[in-house]
DODO-379959 format. One record per residue (C-alpha): residue number from 1; residue in three letters; chain; z, y, x. Coordinates in steps of 0.02 Angstrom, whole numbers. Layout:
BEGIN
r nr NUM | rest Ala | kette A | up Z | north Y | east X
...
//
This chain:
BEGIN
r nr 1 | rest Unk | kette A | up 0 | north 0 | east 0
r nr 2 | rest Unk | kette A | up 40 | north 119 | east 143
r nr 3 | rest Unk | kette A | up -131 | north 86 | east 220
r nr 4 | rest Unk | kette A | up -216 | north 115 | east 53
r nr 5 | rest Unk | kette A | up -127 | north 281 | east 28
r nr 6 | rest Unk | kette A | up -173 | north 337 | east 202
r nr 7 | rest Unk | kette A | up -355 | north 296 | east 169
r nr 8 | rest Unk | kette A | up -352 | north 396 | east 7
r nr 9 | rest Unk | kette A | up -278 | north 558 | east 74
r nr 10 | rest Unk | kette A | up -381 | north 715 | east 78
r nr 11 | rest Unk | kette A | up -369 | north 836 | east 222
r nr 12 | rest Unk | kette A | up -244 | north 939 | east 123
r nr 13 | rest Unk | kette A | up -132 | north 786 | east 108
r nr 14 | rest Unk | kette A | up -162 | north 758 | east -78
r nr 15 | rest Unk | kette A | up -224 | north 597 | east -152
r nr 16 | rest Unk | kette A | up -402 | north 601 | east -219
r nr 17 | rest Unk | kette A | up -378 | north 547 | east -400
r nr 18 | rest Unk | kette A | up -558 | north 489 | east -417
r nr 19 | rest Unk | kette A | up -544 | north 372 | east -268
r nr 20 | rest Unk | kette A | up -375 | north 312 | east -329
r nr 21 | rest Unk | kette A | up -445 | north 268 | east -501
r nr 22 | rest Unk | kette A | up -596 | north 178 | east -427
r nr 23 | rest Unk | kette A | up -486 | north 80 | east -307
r nr 24 | rest Unk | kette A | up -363 | north 33 | east -444
r nr 25 | rest Unk | kette A | up -505 | north -23 | east -556
r nr 26 | rest Unk | kette A | up -585 | north -132 | east -423
r nr 27 | rest Unk | kette A | up -419 | north -208 | east -369
r nr 28 | rest Unk | kette A | up -426 | north -327 | east -519
r nr 29 | rest Unk | kette A | up -603 | north -389 | east -489
r nr 30 | rest Unk | kette A | up -658 | north -565 | east -531
r nr 31 | rest Unk | kette A | up -815 | north -649 | east -465
r nr 32 | rest Unk | kette A | up -956 | north -762 | east -520
r nr 33 | rest Unk | kette A | up -1059 | north -880 | east -414
r nr 34 | rest Unk | kette A | up -1166 | north -1036 | east -417
r nr 35 | rest Unk | kette A | up -1106 | north -1102 | east -248
r nr 36 | rest Unk | kette A | up -963 | north -1093 | east -125
r nr 37 | rest Unk | kette A | up -1011 | north -1105 | east 57
r nr 38 | rest Unk | kette A | up -892 | north -1093 | east 206
r nr 39 | rest Unk | kette A | up -923 | north -905 | east 225
r nr 40 | rest Unk | kette A | up -889 | north -879 | east 39
r nr 41 | rest Unk | kette A | up -725 | north -974 | east 46
r nr 42 | rest Unk | kette A | up -675 | north -881 | east 204
r nr 43 | rest Unk | kette A | up -711 | north -712 | east 124
r nr 44 | rest Unk | kette A | up -608 | north -757 | east -28
r nr 45 | rest Unk | kette A | up -460 | north -813 | east 78
r nr 46 | rest Unk | kette A | up -470 | north -656 | east 185
r nr 47 | rest Unk | kette A | up -498 | north -526 | east 51
r nr 48 | rest Unk | kette A | up -451 | north -589 | east -124
r nr 49 | rest Unk | kette A | up -280 | north -623 | east -197
r nr 50 | rest Unk | kette A | up -237 | north -808 | east -214
r nr 51 | rest Unk | kette A | up -278 | north -871 | east -387
r nr 52 | rest Unk | kette A | up -413 | north -741 | east -420
r nr 53 | rest Unk | kette A | up -531 | north -810 | east -554
r nr 54 | rest Unk | kette A | up -701 | north -864 | east -488
r nr 55 | rest Unk | kette A | up -826 | north -906 | east -626
r nr 56 | rest Unk | kette A | up -947 | north -1047 | east -588
r nr 57 | rest Unk | kette A | up -1117 | north -1035 | east -672
r nr 58 | rest Unk | kette A | up -1200 | north -1180 | east -761
r nr 59 | rest Unk | kette A | up -1379 | north -1201 | east -699
r nr 60 | rest Unk | kette A | up -1490 | north -1287 | east -829
r nr 61 | rest Unk | kette A | up -1590 | north -1384 | east -699
r nr 62 | rest Unk | kette A | up -1435 | north -1450 | east -609
r nr 63 | rest Unk | kette A | up -1326 | north -1599 | east -659
r nr 64 | rest Unk | kette A | up -1146 | north -1578 | east -713
r nr 65 | rest Unk | kette A | up -1089 | north -1655 | east -548
r nr 66 | rest Unk | kette A | up -1156 | north -1505 | east -451
r nr 67 | rest Unk | kette A | up -1051 | north -1384 | east -552
r nr 68 | rest Unk | kette A | up -898 | north -1495 | east -535
r nr 69 | rest Unk | kette A | up -917 | north -1495 | east -346
r nr 70 | rest Unk | kette A | up -913 | north -1304 | east -341
r nr 71 | rest Unk | kette A | up -768 | north -1297 | east -464
r nr 72 | rest Unk | kette A | up -666 | north -1416 | east -358
r nr 73 | rest Unk | kette A | up -708 | north -1319 | east -199
r nr 74 | rest Unk | kette A | up -649 | north -1156 | east -279
r nr 75 | rest Unk | kette A | up -483 | north -1236 | east -326
r nr 76 | rest Unk | kette A | up -464 | north -1313 | east -152
r nr 77 | rest Unk | kette A | up -490 | north -1139 | east -77
r nr 78 | rest Unk | kette A | up -342 | north -1074 | east -178
r nr 79 | rest Unk | kette A | up -430 | north -987 | east -321
r nr 80 | rest Unk | kette A | up -448 | north -1016 | east -508
r nr 81 | rest Unk | kette A | up -615 | north -1093 | east -559
r nr 82 | rest Unk | kette A | up -682 | north -1040 | east -728
r nr 83 | rest Unk | kette A | up -837 | north -1145 | east -765
r nr 84 | rest Unk | kette A | up -976 | north -1093 | east -882
r nr 85 | rest Unk | kette A | up -1016 | north -1213 | east -1022
r nr 86 | rest Unk | kette A | up -1194 | north -1188 | east -1084
r nr 87 | rest Unk | kette A | up -1186 | north -1277 | east -1251
r nr 88 | rest Unk | kette A | up -1372 | north -1298 | east -1287
r nr 89 | rest Unk | kette A | up -1387 | north -1398 | east -1124
r nr 90 | rest Unk | kette A | up -1255 | north -1524 | east -1179
r nr 91 | rest Unk | kette A | up -1337 | north -1691 | east -1220
r nr 92 | rest Unk | kette A | up -1187 | north -1767 | east -1307
r nr 93 | rest Unk | kette A | up -1003 | north -1741 | east -1346
r nr 94 | rest Unk | kette A | up -962 | north -1890 | east -1236
r nr 95 | rest Unk | kette A | up -1052 | north -1813 | east -1086
r nr 96 | rest Unk | kette A | up -966 | north -1645 | east -1109
r nr 97 | rest Unk | kette A | up -796 | north -1727 | east -1133
r nr 98 | rest Unk | kette A | up -817 | north -1824 | east -972
r nr 99 | rest Unk | kette A | up -876 | north -1670 | east -875
r nr 100 | rest Unk | kette A | up -740 | north -1555 | east -939
r nr 101 | rest Unk | kette A | up -605 | north -1688 | east -928
r nr 102 | rest Unk | kette A | up -643 | north -1715 | east -744
r nr 103 | rest Unk | kette A | up -634 | north -1528 | east -708
r nr 104 | rest Unk | kette A | up -468 | north -1514 | east -797
r nr 105 | rest Unk | kette A | up -397 | north -1663 | east -704
r nr 106 | rest Unk | kette A | up -467 | north -1630 | east -531
r nr 107 | rest Unk | kette A | up -471 | north -1440 | east -525
r nr 108 | rest Unk | kette A | up -339 | north -1385 | east -650
r nr 109 | rest Unk | kette A | up -466 | north -1295 | east -759
r nr 110 | rest Unk | kette A | up -384 | north -1211 | east -908
r nr 111 | rest Unk | kette A | up -512 | north -1074 | east -946
r nr 112 | rest Unk | kette A | up -699 | north -1087 | east -976
r nr 113 | rest Unk | kette A | up -839 | north -967 | east -1019
r nr 114 | rest Unk | kette A | up -937 | north -1034 | east -1168
r nr 115 | rest Unk | kette A | up -1117 | north -975 | east -1185
r nr 116 | rest Unk | kette A | up -1270 | north -1032 | east -1281
r nr 117 | rest Unk | kette A | up -1374 | north -1050 | east -1124
r nr 118 | rest Unk | kette A | up -1557 | north -1020 | east -1082
r nr 119 | rest Unk | kette A | up -1631 | north -1167 | east -1177
r nr 120 | rest Unk | kette A | up -1725 | north -1118 | east -1335
r nr 121 | rest Unk | kette A | up -1688 | north -1287 | east -1415
r nr 122 | rest Unk | kette A | up -1524 | north -1383 | east -1411
r nr 123 | rest Unk | kette A | up -1522 | north -1542 | east -1307
r nr 124 | rest Unk | kette A | up -1382 | north -1614 | east -1411
r nr 125 | rest Unk | kette A | up -1253 | north -1573 | east -1546
r nr 126 | rest Unk | kette A | up -1219 | north -1389 | east -1510
r nr 127 | rest Unk | kette A | up -1340 | north -1249 | east -1551
r nr 128 | rest Unk | kette A | up -1221 | north -1103 | east -1527
r nr 129 | rest Unk | kette A | up -1063 | north -1064 | east -1429
r nr 130 | rest Unk | kette A | up -961 | north -1041 | east -1587
r nr 131 | rest Unk | kette A | up -991 | north -1223 | east -1635
r nr 132 | rest Unk | kette A | up -905 | north -1287 | east -1479
r nr 133 | rest Unk | kette A | up -761 | north -1163 | east -1500
r nr 134 | rest Unk | kette A | up -736 | north -1219 | east -1680
r nr 135 | rest Unk | kette A | up -746 | north -1404 | east -1639
r nr 136 | rest Unk | kette A | up -572 | north -1419 | east -1562
r nr 137 | rest Unk | kette A | up -643 | north -1516 | east -1414
r nr 138 | rest Unk | kette A | up -592 | north -1384 | east -1286
r nr 139 | rest Unk | kette A | up -412 | north -1382 | east -1342
r nr 140 | rest Unk | kette A | up -402 | north -1572 | east -1348
r nr 141 | rest Unk | kette A | up -449 | north -1579 | east -1165
r nr 142 | rest Unk | kette A | up -322 | north -1449 | east -1108
r nr 143 | rest Unk | kette A | up -419 | north -1285 | east -1115
r nr 144 | rest Unk | kette A | up -308 | north -1138 | east -1164
r nr 145 | rest Unk | kette A | up -426 | north -990 | east -1152
r nr 146 | rest Unk | kette A | up -609 | north -958 | east -1181
r nr 147 | rest Unk | kette A | up -724 | north -824 | east -1114
r nr 148 | rest Unk | kette A | up -859 | north -755 | east -1230
r nr 149 | rest Unk | kette A | up -1017 | north -664 | east -1178
r nr 150 | rest Unk | kette A | up -1039 | north -478 | east -1217
r nr 151 | rest Unk | kette A | up -1201 | north -380 | east -1213
r nr 152 | rest Unk | kette A | up -1176 | north -191 | east -1192
r nr 153 | rest Unk | kette A | up -1360 | north -169 | east -1151
r nr 154 | rest Unk | kette A | up -1421 | north -277 | east -1294
r nr 155 | rest Unk | kette A | up -1505 | north -447 | east -1296
r nr 156 | rest Unk | kette A | up -1693 | north -479 | east -1280
r nr 157 | rest Unk | kette A | up -1696 | north -598 | east -1429
r nr 158 | rest Unk | kette A | up -1556 | north -537 | east -1542
r nr 159 | rest Unk | kette A | up -1533 | north -377 | east -1642
r nr 160 | rest Unk | kette A | up -1375 | north -274 | east -1611
r nr 161 | rest Unk | kette A | up -1301 | north -319 | east -1781
r nr 162 | rest Unk | kette A | up -1327 | north -504 | east -1744
r nr 163 | rest Unk | kette A | up -1239 | north -484 | east -1577
r nr 164 | rest Unk | kette A | up -1093 | north -396 | east -1660
r nr 165 | rest Unk | kette A | up -1075 | north -531 | east -1792
r nr 166 | rest Unk | kette A | up -1088 | north -672 | east -1664
r nr 167 | rest Unk | kette A | up -955 | north -593 | east -1553
r nr 168 | rest Unk | kette A | up -837 | north -568 | east -1700
r nr 169 | rest Unk | kette A | up -865 | north -747 | east -1760
r nr 170 | rest Unk | kette A | up -828 | north -821 | east -1588
r nr 171 | rest Unk | kette A | up -671 | north -717 | east -1565
r nr 172 | rest Unk | kette A | up -612 | north -766 | east -1740
r nr 173 | rest Unk | kette A | up -647 | north -950 | east -1708
r nr 174 | rest Unk | kette A | up -549 | north -944 | east -1546
r nr 175 | rest Unk | kette A | up -400 | north -865 | east -1631
r nr 176 | rest Unk | kette A | up -404 | north -985 | east -1777
r nr 177 | rest Unk | kette A | up -407 | north -1137 | east -1663
r nr 178 | rest Unk | kette A | up -268 | north -1080 | east -1547
r nr 179 | rest Unk | kette A | up -371 | north -1019 | east -1400
r nr 180 | rest Unk | kette A | up -341 | north -856 | east -1309
r nr 181 | rest Unk | kette A | up -502 | north -761 | east -1280
r nr 182 | rest Unk | kette A | up -580 | north -630 | east -1168
r nr 183 | rest Unk | kette A | up -753 | north -553 | east -1157
r nr 184 | rest Unk | kette A | up -867 | north -558 | east -1004
r nr 185 | rest Unk | kette A | up -1018 | north -443 | east -1009
r nr 186 | rest Unk | kette A | up -1190 | north -461 | east -935
r nr 187 | rest Unk | kette A | up -1212 | north -355 | east -780
r nr 188 | rest Unk | kette A | up -1252 | north -174 | east -815
r nr 189 | rest Unk | kette A | up -1358 | north -51 | east -715
r nr 190 | rest Unk | kette A | up -1295 | north 106 | east -802
r nr 191 | rest Unk | kette A | up -1122 | north 163 | east -855
r nr 192 | rest Unk | kette A | up -1165 | north 248 | east -1021
r nr 193 | rest Unk | kette A | up -1216 | north 91 | east -1119
r nr 194 | rest Unk | kette A | up -1059 | north -4 | east -1071
r nr 195 | rest Unk | kette A | up -945 | north 145 | east -1104
r nr 196 | rest Unk | kette A | up -1021 | north 169 | east -1277
r nr 197 | rest Unk | kette A | up -1007 | north -16 | east -1312
r nr 198 | rest Unk | kette A | up -823 | north -18 | east -1261
r nr 199 | rest Unk | kette A | up -787 | north 129 | east -1376
r nr 200 | rest Unk | kette A | up -871 | north 40 | east -1523
r nr 201 | rest Unk | kette A | up -782 | north -122 | east -1484
r nr 202 | rest Unk | kette A | up -611 | north -41 | east -1485
r nr 203 | rest Unk | kette A | up -652 | north 64 | east -1639
r nr 204 | rest Unk | kette A | up -689 | north -99 | east -1731
r nr 205 | rest Unk | kette A | up -516 | north -164 | east -1687
r nr 206 | rest Unk | kette A | up -572 | north -288 | east -1555
r nr 207 | rest Unk | kette A | up -438 | north -271 | east -1422
r nr 208 | rest Unk | kette A | up -471 | north -425 | east -1316
r nr 209 | rest Unk | kette A | up -479 | north -407 | east -1127
r nr 210 | rest Unk | kette A | up -653 | north -362 | east -1063
r nr 211 | rest Unk | kette A | up -725 | north -404 | east -893
r nr 212 | rest Unk | kette A | up -870 | north -284 | east -864
r nr 213 | rest Unk | kette A | up -1011 | north -362 | east -764
r nr 214 | rest Unk | kette A | up -1080 | north -276 | east -609
r nr 215 | rest Unk | kette A | up -1211 | north -339 | east -488
r nr 216 | rest Unk | kette A | up -1130 | north -365 | east -318
r nr 217 | rest Unk | kette A | up -1219 | north -302 | east -162
r nr 218 | rest Unk | kette A | up -1397 | north -368 | east -159
r nr 219 | rest Unk | kette A | up -1576 | north -313 | east -128
r nr 220 | rest Unk | kette A | up -1666 | north -219 | east -265
r nr 221 | rest Unk | kette A | up -1792 | north -361 | east -276
r nr 222 | rest Unk | kette A | up -1651 | north -484 | east -310
r nr 223 | rest Unk | kette A | up -1574 | north -369 | east -441
r nr 224 | rest Unk | kette A | up -1740 | north -354 | east -531
r nr 225 | rest Unk | kette A | up -1764 | north -542 | east -527
r nr 226 | rest Unk | kette A | up -1592 | north -576 | east -601
r nr 227 | rest Unk | kette A | up -1613 | north -434 | east -727
r nr 228 | rest Unk | kette A | up -1770 | north -520 | east -792
r nr 229 | rest Unk | kette A | up -1682 | north -689 | east -800
r nr 230 | rest Unk | kette A | up -1529 | north -616 | east -888
r nr 231 | rest Unk | kette A | up -1627 | north -506 | east -1008
r nr 232 | rest Unk | kette A | up -1551 | north -346 | east -938
r nr 233 | rest Unk | kette A | up -1657 | north -192 | east -968
r nr 234 | rest Unk | kette A | up -1694 | north -136 | east -792
r nr 235 | rest Unk | kette A | up -1837 | north -70 | east -689
r nr 236 | rest Unk | kette A | up -1859 | north -23 | east -508
r nr 237 | rest Unk | kette A | up -1843 | north 160 | east -558
r nr 238 | rest Unk | kette A | up -1689 | north 127 | east -664
r nr 239 | rest Unk | kette A | up -1604 | north 29 | east -527
r nr 240 | rest Unk | kette A | up -1643 | north 164 | east -400
r nr 241 | rest Unk | kette A | up -1572 | north 296 | east -515
r nr 242 | rest Unk | kette A | up -1418 | north 207 | east -582
r nr 243 | rest Unk | kette A | up -1369 | north 94 | east -439
r nr 244 | rest Unk | kette A | up -1415 | north 235 | east -321
r nr 245 | rest Unk | kette A | up -1474 | north 121 | east -183
r nr 246 | rest Unk | kette A | up -1309 | north 162 | east -100
r nr 247 | rest Unk | kette A | up -1292 | north 65 | east 61
r nr 248 | rest Unk | kette A | up -1138 | north -32 | east 103
r nr 249 | rest Unk | kette A | up -1098 | north -102 | east 274
r nr 250 | rest Unk | kette A | up -1219 | north -246 | east 245
r nr 251 | rest Unk | kette A | up -1365 | north -131 | east 207
r nr 252 | rest Unk | kette A | up -1386 | north -186 | east 27
r nr 253 | rest Unk | kette A | up -1393 | north -94 | east -138
r nr 254 | rest Unk | kette A | up -1220 | north -85 | east -217
r nr 255 | rest Unk | kette A | up -1161 | north -42 | east -395
r nr 256 | rest Unk | kette A | up -1063 | north 111 | east -340
r nr 257 | rest Unk | kette A | up -1130 | north 233 | east -471
r nr 258 | rest Unk | kette A | up -1101 | north 113 | east -614
r nr 259 | rest Unk | kette A | up -927 | north 65 | east -555
r nr 260 | rest Unk | kette A | up -879 | north 247 | east -531
r nr 261 | rest Unk | kette A | up -944 | north 293 | east -704
r nr 262 | rest Unk | kette A | up -852 | north 152 | east -794
r nr 263 | rest Unk | kette A | up -691 | north 180 | east -695
r nr 264 | rest Unk | kette A | up -696 | north 366 | east -738
r nr 265 | rest Unk | kette A | up -725 | north 330 | east -923
r nr 266 | rest Unk | kette A | up -579 | north 208 | east -927
r nr 267 | rest Unk | kette A | up -468 | north 338 | east -845
r nr 268 | rest Unk | kette A | up -522 | north 473 | east -970
r nr 269 | rest Unk | kette A | up -491 | north 355 | east -1115
r nr 270 | rest Unk | kette A | up -319 | north 311 | east -1049
r nr 271 | rest Unk | kette A | up -277 | north 496 | east -1031
r nr 272 | rest Unk | kette A | up -328 | north 528 | east -1211
r nr 273 | rest Unk | kette A | up -254 | north 469 | east -1375
r nr 274 | rest Unk | kette A | up -319 | north 291 | east -1365
r nr 275 | rest Unk | kette A | up -389 | north 200 | east -1216
r nr 276 | rest Unk | kette A | up -501 | north 52 | east -1189
r nr 277 | rest Unk | kette A | up -360 | north -72 | east -1163
r nr 278 | rest Unk | kette A | up -381 | north -205 | east -1029
r nr 279 | rest Unk | kette A | up -549 | north -178 | east -942
r nr 280 | rest Unk | kette A | up -580 | north -253 | east -771
r nr 281 | rest Unk | kette A | up -733 | north -277 | east -658
r nr 282 | rest Unk | kette A | up -827 | north -440 | east -642
r nr 283 | rest Unk | kette A | up -949 | north -455 | east -496
r nr 284 | rest Unk | kette A | up -1103 | north -565 | east -504
r nr 285 | rest Unk | kette A | up -1141 | north -629 | east -329
r nr 286 | rest Unk | kette A | up -1329 | north -602 | east -332
r nr 287 | rest Unk | kette A | up -1327 | north -558 | east -147
r nr 288 | rest Unk | kette A | up -1199 | north -691 | east -100
r nr 289 | rest Unk | kette A | up -1017 | north -714 | east -146
r nr 290 | rest Unk | kette A | up -951 | north -665 | east 25
r nr 291 | rest Unk | kette A | up -1041 | north -498 | east 17
r nr 292 | rest Unk | kette A | up -974 | north -463 | east -159
r nr 293 | rest Unk | kette A | up -795 | north -508 | east -109
r nr 294 | rest Unk | kette A | up -799 | north -399 | east 48
r nr 295 | rest Unk | kette A | up -873 | north -251 | east -45
r nr 296 | rest Unk | kette A | up -745 | north -263 | east -185
r nr 297 | rest Unk | kette A | up -602 | north -275 | east -60
r nr 298 | rest Unk | kette A | up -660 | north -121 | east 34
r nr 299 | rest Unk | kette A | up -672 | north -22 | east -129
r nr 300 | rest Unk | kette A | up -503 | north -84 | east -188
r nr 301 | rest Unk | kette A | up -427 | north -27 | east -23
r nr 302 | rest Unk | kette A | up -497 | north 148 | east -53
r nr 303 | rest Unk | kette A | up -611 | north 137 | east 98
r nr 304 | rest Unk | kette A | up -746 | north 240 | east 13
r nr 305 | rest Unk | kette A | up -822 | north 413 | east 22
r nr 306 | rest Unk | kette A | up -882 | north 497 | east -138
r nr 307 | rest Unk | kette A | up -1056 | north 570 | east -143
r nr 308 | rest Unk | kette A | up -1133 | north 708 | east -247
r nr 309 | rest Unk | kette A | up -1243 | north 590 | east -346
r nr 310 | rest Unk | kette A | up -1102 | north 509 | east -442
r nr 311 | rest Unk | kette A | up -1079 | north 362 | east -326
r nr 312 | rest Unk | kette A | up -990 | north 321 | east -165
r nr 313 | rest Unk | kette A | up -1016 | north 236 | east 1
r nr 314 | rest Unk | kette A | up -907 | north 104 | east 81
r nr 315 | rest Unk | kette A | up -839 | north 162 | east 248
r nr 316 | rest Unk | kette A | up -821 | north 49 | east 402
r nr 317 | rest Unk | kette A | up -647 | north -22 | east 436
//
């Protein structure tokens, strides 16, 4: 804490409130990855608090065993694995029960993120995430909390009203079946859509914790590729404007403008009559998990310099 305060002091000896709010926001970051290599595990151990949630994506072309291997490696490294369950890829209840049961037994999994998945047609009994949540299968296998996808920037195949109804239905189903719930958003390339979405969410009485998705340090080409896959409305011009092409110590584009904008909005809301409740950052490791972890740790330590374009740069140690 002493080192953090020293890093945040202005020349006049006062703390920079903007840097403090950004650092405090990033201090609770969670991460998402498809793999865990030695460098990734080392970065987590060096820079993340023990037990930090690490979400493990479900890749449609990969067998369940591949995801289990990553989940078990995350737990062995000292962190909490939160596997994705893409329900339309599930061939049978027996296969899912076996897969999830093994992760609960071998990796202590108690939270999962339930999504529909990329398949247009269901491979088995579940067509939508809400069906698995309602089934009682998760609870029977030891799951206590479920993550639900949020779409501040919209969805390429669903109208906004359909998204709102689906989110409300999944949250209601979780509550009715004894599951705690939180919301994890798609990654965003601009602050305004997610801030407006948070305001609407809270105005509708939805007070569940929200993990706001940001793209960890990566090349612009990689961000555009993942934006297309995820259905995020992004372009090269939009990424250059909103992400700012700010360079961190690894020479990659970082989400500094978006993080600063969301952190500032959360601070303003907290200073007002209401507030956005529990809102924390969630970093997608498009440029590698180790890079995302190191960047988040530097920001959380306040090792940043604000710029005039609404972003910031990470400073060397």
